[in-house]
C-alpha positions as CSV (number, residue, x, y, z in Angstrom):
1,X,45.8,-27.8,6.1
2,X,43.0,-25.5,5.0
3,X,43.8,-22.8,2.6
4,X,44.9,-19.5,3.7
5,X,43.2,-17.6,1.4
6,X,39.7,-17.8,1.1
7,X,37.5,-16.4,-2.1
8,X,38.2,-12.9,-0.8
9,X,41.8,-12.8,0.5
10,X,42.8,-13.7,4.2
11,X,39.9,-13.1,6.7
12,X,38.9,-13.6,10.2
13,X,38.4,-12.2,13.5
14,X,41.0,-9.5,14.5
15,X,43.4,-10.9,17.1
16,X,42.0,-14.2,17.3
17,X,42.6,-16.2,13.9
18,X,43.7,-13.3,11.9
19,X,46.9,-11.8,13.8
20,X,49.2,-8.9,13.6
21,X,52.1,-11.8,13.3
22,X,50.0,-13.3,10.4
23,X,49.6,-9.8,9.0
24,X,53.6,-9.0,9.2
25,X,54.3,-12.6,7.6
26,X,51.9,-11.7,4.5
27,X,53.6,-8.3,3.9
28,X,57.1,-10.1,4.2
29,X,56.0,-12.7,1.6
30,X,54.5,-10.1,-0.6
31,X,57.5,-8.0,-0.7
32,X,59.5,-11.1,-1.3
33,X,57.6,-12.4,-4.3
34,X,56.9,-9.2,-6.2
35,X,60.6,-8.3,-5.5
36,X,62.0,-11.2,-7.0
37,X,62.4,-10.1,-10.8
38,X,63.7,-6.5,-9.9
39,X,66.7,-4.8,-8.4
40,X,64.4,-2.0,-7.1
41,X,62.5,-2.0,-3.8
42,X,59.1,-3.0,-4.7
43,X,56.3,-0.7,-4.3
44,X,53.0,-1.8,-2.0
45,X,50.2,0.3,-1.9
46,X,48.1,-0.3,1.4
47,X,44.6,1.2,1.9
48,X,42.3,0.3,4.8
49,X,38.6,0.8,6.1
50,X,37.4,2.3,9.3
51,X,37.4,-0.7,11.6
52,X,39.5,-0.4,14.8
53,X,42.2,-3.3,13.9
54,X,43.0,-1.4,10.7
55,X,45.9,0.5,12.1
56,X,46.9,-2.2,13.9
57,X,47.3,-4.4,10.7
58,X,48.4,-1.6,8.7
59,X,51.5,-1.5,10.9
60,X,52.0,-5.4,11.1
61,X,51.9,-5.5,7.0
62,X,54.0,-2.2,6.7
63,X,56.7,-3.7,9.3
64,X,56.8,-6.9,7.0
65,X,57.5,-4.8,3.9
66,X,60.0,-2.8,5.4
67,X,61.6,-5.9,6.8
68,X,61.9,-7.4,3.2
69,X,63.1,-4.3,1.6
70,X,60.0,-2.9,0.0
71,X,58.3,0.3,-0.1
72,X,54.9,0.7,1.4
73,X,52.6,3.7,0.4
74,X,49.8,4.4,3.0
75,X,46.8,5.6,1.5
76,X,44.7,5.7,4.8
77,X,41.1,4.9,4.8
78,X,39.8,4.6,1.4
79,X,37.3,2.4,-0.8
80,X,38.8,-1.0,-1.9
81,X,38.4,0.0,-5.6
82,X,40.5,2.8,-5.1
83,X,43.6,0.7,-4.4
84,X,43.1,-1.1,-7.5
85,X,42.8,2.1,-9.3
86,X,45.9,3.6,-7.7
87,X,48.2,0.7,-7.8
88,X,47.8,0.7,-11.6
89,X,48.4,4.8,-11.7
90,X,51.4,4.4,-9.3
91,X,53.0,1.5,-11.2
92,X,52.8,-0.4,-7.8
93,X,53.8,-4.3,-8.0
94,X,50.6,-4.9,-5.6
95,X,47.7,-3.4,-3.7
96,X,46.7,-4.5,-0.1
97,X,43.4,-3.6,1.4
98,X,42.6,-4.2,4.8
99,X,39.2,-4.8,5.2
100,X,36.7,-7.4,5.8
101,X,34.0,-5.8,3.3
102,X,30.2,-6.3,4.9
103,X,31.3,-8.5,8.0
104,X,30.8,-6.8,11.5
105,X,33.7,-4.6,12.9
106,X,35.5,-7.6,14.9
107,X,36.4,-9.1,11.7
108,X,39.1,-7.9,9.7
109,X,40.8,-9.2,6.2
110,X,43.7,-8.6,4.1
111,X,43.3,-8.5,0.2
112,X,45.6,-8.4,-2.4
113,X,45.7,-6.6,-5.9
114,X,48.2,-7.2,-8.5
115,X,50.0,-4.1,-10.3
116,X,47.7,-4.3,-13.0
117,X,44.4,-3.7,-10.4
118,X,43.1,-7.2,-10.7
119,X,42.8,-9.5,-8.0
120,X,45.7,-12.1,-7.5
121,X,45.0,-15.5,-9.5
122,X,44.8,-18.5,-7.5
123,X,48.2,-19.8,-8.5
124,X,49.8,-16.4,-6.9
125,X,48.0,-16.6,-3.7
126,X,49.1,-20.3,-3.6
127,X,52.9,-19.3,-3.7
128,X,52.2,-16.1,-1.3
129,X,50.9,-18.9,1.0
130,X,53.9,-21.3,0.8
131,X,56.1,-18.2,1.7
132,X,54.1,-17.5,4.5
133,X,54.0,-21.0,5.7
134,X,57.9,-20.9,5.3
135,X,58.4,-18.0,7.2
136,X,56.4,-19.2,10.0
137,X,58.4,-22.3,10.1
138,X,61.9,-21.0,9.9
139,X,62.4,-17.6,8.6
140,X,65.9,-17.7,7.4
141,X,65.0,-15.6,4.2
142,X,67.1,-12.5,3.5
143,X,66.7,-9.3,5.4
144,X,68.2,-6.2,3.7
145,X,70.2,-3.9,5.9
146,X,71.4,-0.3,5.9
147,X,70.0,1.6,2.9
148,X,68.5,-1.4,1.7
149,X,65.7,-1.5,4.6
150,X,62.1,-0.7,3.1
151,X,60.6,2.9,4.1
152,X,57.2,4.1,4.5
153,X,55.4,6.9,2.2
154,X,52.2,8.4,3.8
155,X,50.2,9.8,1.1
156,X,47.4,11.9,2.0
157,X,46.6,12.9,-1.5
158,X,45.8,9.6,-3.0
159,X,41.9,9.7,-1.8
160,X,41.7,13.0,-3.8
161,X,43.3,11.2,-6.8
162,X,40.7,8.5,-6.9
163,X,37.7,10.8,-6.2
164,X,39.1,12.7,-9.3
165,X,39.0,9.5,-11.3
166,X,35.5,8.6,-10.2
167,X,34.2,11.9,-11.5
168,X,35.8,11.6,-14.6
169,X,33.9,8.5,-15.3
170,X,30.7,10.3,-15.2
171,X,29.2,12.3,-18.1
172,X,26.0,13.3,-16.7
173,X,25.3,16.4,-13.9
174,X,22.7,15.8,-11.2
175,X,21.6,19.3,-10.3
176,X,18.5,19.7,-8.7
177,X,18.4,15.9,-7.8
178,X,18.2,14.9,-4.1
179,X,19.7,12.0,-2.7
180,X,20.2,10.3,0.6
181,X,23.7,8.6,1.0
182,X,24.5,5.9,3.5
183,X,28.2,5.3,4.0
184,X,28.1,2.3,6.3
185,X,30.2,4.1,8.6
186,X,32.9,2.7,6.3
187,X,35.4,3.9,3.7
188,X,33.1,5.8,1.6
189,X,32.2,8.6,4.4
190,X,34.7,10.9,2.9
191,X,34.8,9.9,-0.9
192,X,31.0,9.8,-1.8
193,X,29.6,13.1,-0.4
194,X,32.3,14.6,-2.1
195,X,31.7,13.1,-5.6
196,X,27.9,13.6,-5.7
197,X,28.1,17.3,-4.6
198,X,30.9,18.1,-7.0
199,X,28.3,16.7,-9.7
200,X,25.6,19.0,-8.4
201,X,23.4,16.8,-6.4
202,X,21.8,17.8,-2.9
203,X,22.9,15.0,-0.3
204,X,21.9,14.2,2.6
205,X,24.5,11.9,4.3
206,X,23.7,9.3,7.1
207,X,25.8,6.7,8.9
208,X,29.5,8.8,8.2
209,X,30.6,9.0,11.5
210,X,32.8,5.9,11.7
211,X,34.2,5.5,15.3
212,X,36.2,1.8,14.7
213,X,33.2,-0.3,16.0
214,X,30.3,1.0,13.9
215,X,31.3,0.1,10.7
216,X,27.9,-1.8,8.9
217,X,26.4,-1.7,11.9
218,X,22.5,-1.7,11.0
219,X,23.5,0.5,8.1
220,X,25.0,0.1,4.6
221,X,24.1,-2.2,1.7
222,X,23.5,-5.1,4.1
223,X,20.9,-3.1,6.4
224,X,18.7,-0.9,4.4
225,X,15.8,0.0,6.6
226,X,17.6,3.4,7.7
227,X,18.2,4.7,4.3
228,X,14.7,3.3,2.9
229,X,13.0,5.3,5.7
230,X,15.3,8.6,5.1
231,X,14.6,8.6,1.3
232,X,10.8,8.7,1.9
233,X,11.0,11.1,5.1
234,X,13.2,13.8,2.9
235,X,11.1,13.2,-0.1
236,X,14.6,12.3,-1.9
237,X,14.5,11.4,-5.4
238,X,17.2,8.3,-4.8
239,X,19.1,6.6,-2.2
240,X,22.5,5.2,-2.3
241,X,24.0,2.9,0.0
242,X,27.5,1.0,0.1
243,X,29.1,-1.5,2.6
244,X,32.2,-1.2,4.7
245,X,34.7,-1.0,2.0
246,X,32.6,0.6,-0.8
247,X,32.9,-2.3,-3.5
248,X,29.6,-2.6,-3.4
249,X,26.5,-0.6,-4.0
250,X,22.7,-1.1,-3.6
251,X,19.8,1.5,-4.3
252,X,16.8,2.8,-3.1
253,X,14.1,4.7,-5.3
254,X,11.8,7.6,-4.5
255,X,9.1,5.4,-2.9
256,X,11.6,3.4,-0.6
257,X,11.7,0.4,-2.7
258,X,15.2,-1.2,-2.7
259,X,17.3,-1.6,-5.8
260,X,19.4,-4.7,-5.5
261,X,22.2,-5.6,-7.7
262,X,19.7,-7.6,-10.1
263,X,17.9,-4.1,-10.8
264,X,21.1,-2.2,-11.2
265,X,22.2,-4.6,-13.9
266,X,18.8,-4.3,-15.4
267,X,18.6,-0.8,-15.6
268,X,22.2,0.0,-16.8
269,X,22.1,-2.6,-19.4
270,X,18.8,-1.2,-20.8
271,X,20.4,2.2,-21.0
272,X,23.5,0.8,-22.7
273,X,21.5,-1.3,-25.1
274,X,19.7,1.8,-26.2
275,X,23.0,3.7,-26.6
276,X,24.5,0.4,-28.6
277,X,27.1,0.3,-26.0
278,X,26.5,-3.3,-24.8
279,X,28.7,-6.0,-26.8
280,X,26.6,-8.8,-27.8
281,X,24.0,-7.1,-25.7
282,X,24.9,-9.3,-22.8
283,X,25.1,-9.1,-19.1
284,X,27.4,-11.5,-16.9
285,X,25.8,-12.6,-13.6
286,X,26.0,-15.5,-11.1
287,X,23.7,-18.5,-10.3
288,X,22.0,-16.1,-7.4
289,X,20.5,-13.8,-9.9
290,X,16.8,-13.7,-9.4
291,X,14.5,-15.5,-12.4
292,X,13.0,-12.2,-12.8
293,X,16.3,-10.6,-13.7
294,X,16.7,-13.2,-16.7
295,X,13.3,-12.2,-17.8
296,X,14.0,-8.3,-17.7
297,X,17.2,-8.6,-19.8
298,X,15.5,-10.7,-22.3
299,X,12.4,-8.0,-22.7
300,X,15.0,-5.7,-23.1
301,X,16.5,-7.4,-26.0
302,X,19.8,-8.9,-24.1
303,X,21.1,-11.9,-22.9
304,X,22.8,-13.4,-19.7
305,X,25.8,-15.2,-19.1
306,X,25.7,-17.3,-15.8
307,X,29.1,-17.9,-13.4
308,X,29.2,-19.4,-10.1
309,X,29.2,-17.0,-7.0
310,X,31.8,-14.7,-7.0
311,X,33.0,-11.3,-8.5
312,X,36.3,-12.8,-9.7
313,X,34.4,-15.6,-11.6
314,X,31.9,-12.7,-13.1
315,X,35.1,-10.7,-14.0
316,X,36.8,-13.7,-15.6
317,X,34.1,-14.4,-17.8
318,X,33.7,-10.7,-18.7
319,X,37.6,-10.1,-19.5
320,X,37.2,-13.5,-21.5
321,X,34.5,-12.6,-24.0
322,X,34.6,-8.9,-23.9
323,X,31.6,-7.6,-21.8
324,X,31.4,-4.5,-20.3
325,X,29.0,-5.2,-17.4
326,X,28.4,-7.9,-14.8
327,X,27.7,-8.3,-11.5
328,X,25.9,-9.8,-8.4
329,X,22.7,-9.3,-6.5
330,X,24.7,-8.2,-3.3
331,X,25.8,-4.9,-5.4
332,X,29.2,-5.8,-6.8
333,X,29.0,-4.6,-10.1
334,X,31.7,-4.4,-12.5
335,X,31.9,-1.8,-15.4
336,X,35.2,-2.9,-17.3
337,X,35.3,0.6,-19.2
338,X,36.2,2.1,-15.9
339,X,37.4,-0.4,-13.2
340,X,38.9,-3.9,-12.7
341,X,37.0,-4.9,-9.9
342,X,33.6,-4.0,-8.1
343,X,33.5,-0.1,-7.6
344,X,30.4,1.2,-5.6
345,X,31.2,4.8,-6.1
346,X,31.4,4.2,-10.0
347,X,28.4,2.2,-9.9
348,X,26.3,4.7,-8.0
349,X,26.9,7.3,-10.7
350,X,26.5,4.8,-13.7
351,X,22.9,3.8,-12.0
352,X,22.1,7.7,-11.4
353,X,23.4,9.0,-15.3
354,X,20.9,5.9,-16.5
355,X,18.1,7.5,-14.5
356,X,19.0,11.0,-15.8
357,X,19.2,9.9,-19.5
358,X,15.7,8.0,-18.8
359,X,14.1,11.3,-17.9
360,X,11.9,9.1,-15.7
361,X,11.2,8.4,-11.9
362,X,13.4,5.7,-10.2
363,X,10.6,3.8,-9.2
364,X,9.5,3.2,-13.0
365,X,12.9,2.0,-13.8
366,X,12.7,-0.3,-10.7
367,X,9.3,-1.8,-12.3
368,X,11.2,-3.0,-15.4
369,X,12.2,-6.0,-13.5
370,X,9.7,-8.0,-11.4
371,X,11.5,-9.6,-8.6
372,X,10.4,-13.1,-7.8
373,X,10.1,-14.5,-4.0
374,X,13.7,-15.6,-3.1
375,X,14.5,-16.8,0.4
376,X,18.1,-17.4,1.6
377,X,18.8,-19.0,5.1
378,X,22.4,-18.8,6.3
379,X,23.0,-21.8,8.7
380,X,26.3,-21.4,10.8
381,X,28.0,-24.7,10.8
382,X,31.0,-26.3,12.5
383,X,32.4,-27.5,9.2
384,X,31.9,-26.6,5.7
385,X,33.6,-30.0,4.5
386,X,31.7,-32.6,3.1
387,X,28.4,-31.2,3.0
388,X,27.9,-31.9,-0.8
389,X,28.3,-35.4,-0.1
390,X,25.9,-35.9,2.5
391,X,23.3,-38.0,1.8
392,X,20.7,-36.5,4.1
393,X,21.5,-33.0,2.8
394,X,21.1,-34.2,-0.9
395,X,17.7,-36.0,-0.3
396,X,16.7,-32.7,1.4
397,X,17.7,-30.8,-1.6
398,X,16.2,-33.3,-4.2
399,X,12.6,-33.2,-2.1
400,X,12.6,-29.5,-2.4
401,X,13.2,-29.5,-6.1
402,X,10.4,-31.9,-6.8
403,X,8.4,-29.8,-5.2
404,X,9.1,-26.7,-6.7
405,X,9.2,-28.5,-10.1
406,X,10.1,-25.9,-13.1
407,X,8.6,-23.0,-11.3
408,X,11.8,-22.3,-8.9
409,X,14.9,-23.8,-8.1
410,X,17.1,-24.4,-5.0
411,X,20.8,-23.5,-4.7
412,X,22.9,-24.7,-1.8
413,X,26.5,-23.5,-1.5
414,X,29.0,-22.5,1.5
415,X,30.3,-19.0,1.9
416,X,33.5,-18.4,0.9
417,X,34.2,-16.1,3.8
418,X,32.1,-17.2,6.8
419,X,31.5,-20.6,8.7
420,X,28.1,-20.8,7.0
421,X,26.3,-22.7,4.6
422,X,23.8,-20.6,2.5
423,X,20.4,-22.4,1.5
424,X,18.4,-20.6,-1.4
425,X,15.0,-21.3,-2.7
426,X,13.5,-19.4,-5.4
427,X,9.6,-19.4,-6.8
428,X,6.2,-18.0,-6.9
429,X,4.8,-19.0,-3.6
430,X,6.6,-17.2,-0.5
431,X,4.9,-19.4,1.8
432,X,6.1,-22.7,0.2
433,X,9.9,-21.3,-0.2
434,X,10.0,-20.4,3.7
435,X,8.8,-24.0,4.3
436,X,11.1,-25.8,2.0
437,X,14.2,-23.7,2.8
438,X,14.1,-24.0,6.4
439,X,13.8,-27.9,6.1
440,X,16.6,-28.1,4.4
441,X,18.4,-25.7,6.7
442,X,17.4,-27.7,9.5
443,X,18.9,-31.0,8.0
444,X,22.2,-28.9,7.0
445,X,22.3,-27.7,10.7
446,X,21.8,-31.1,12.2
447,X,24.5,-32.7,9.7
448,X,27.3,-30.3,10.0
449,X,26.5,-28.0,13.1
């Protein structure tokens, strides 16, 4: 049986393989698990993004929580990192986010945080999964009655608590700075305009009219074209883009050039090194980081720790060694001084603060890192199982590696959230990368499709 939890919670197409019945069992299982060691009703905080199916899953999760005697505190539409923060602040046993992040609107997901604000360890997810399967096969677990039945708290004030917290992490003001903000028609659409305006910026907001189906639709951090255009047309100083649940942040300089997660890490790390605020002068990133990123960090006097893909692995390395900044090219950036997870609004403010302190234009900081050509091809497959032992795929990868030699690299890995195998190649020649990457992708499609 396939594992219920992927790399970022339980995810699938709403009402197809992610159903309200499953959400109900997840809510019930979480309450049973987190309420084991206490006589009090466990408090579980729930937030969601703007997807059409979000309210349906919120209702199902809440029913499951109440059926097991828990307290469901509903925050409504709110960024993912806000739930991590608010779970700690309100001493909840757990936080749940209903979101499929950067995926299209018809997908959704259910992601858990512990009461400490961190994503759940695999072992805890495994225990939750065991309870879910037990409930599915024979739900004979206790159902409180009378006054012990759970209840719901609707909290419209939680969004403002998060806004106040985000602002408190920023020591700079941005008076006179003109910023274009792309909210991806997602969970940042209320938070970020308020945050930036409170800090003095002049803000033009785009893609902030969610209707349930337009989240991530040709906008946000996965579709930067409209933001690039808006920054140039409005003669803005900077552009900011979030994804659907606002745990990511990518940016655009005044020339319309994309500032990806690698560039963000370089900008912020250089600033932290100058301030003497980067332990061991170390930044944590993943195997997907561009070769140019490694060179830029070295030139700034720092070093890079490399992990496998996934913000949980980045965070694990940071916590183990006491590092303060880490993240991914995709814009998942973690500042452990402020947050327990990737936080798009906090990342945006840290980048803007670095820019303000530098006294330079954003394009000058973009130029700190030269991005080497990198191509990523996503191959939709029938199964992700067994690809690494497939001889034809291994031979295609080896052939490409031999051709690139020491000037480049190839990375093939399965997506943790979608039926995709990702083929990435990096090196000095774009045309060569196109050919090598697509040759490997064709073999993957043939063997796994």
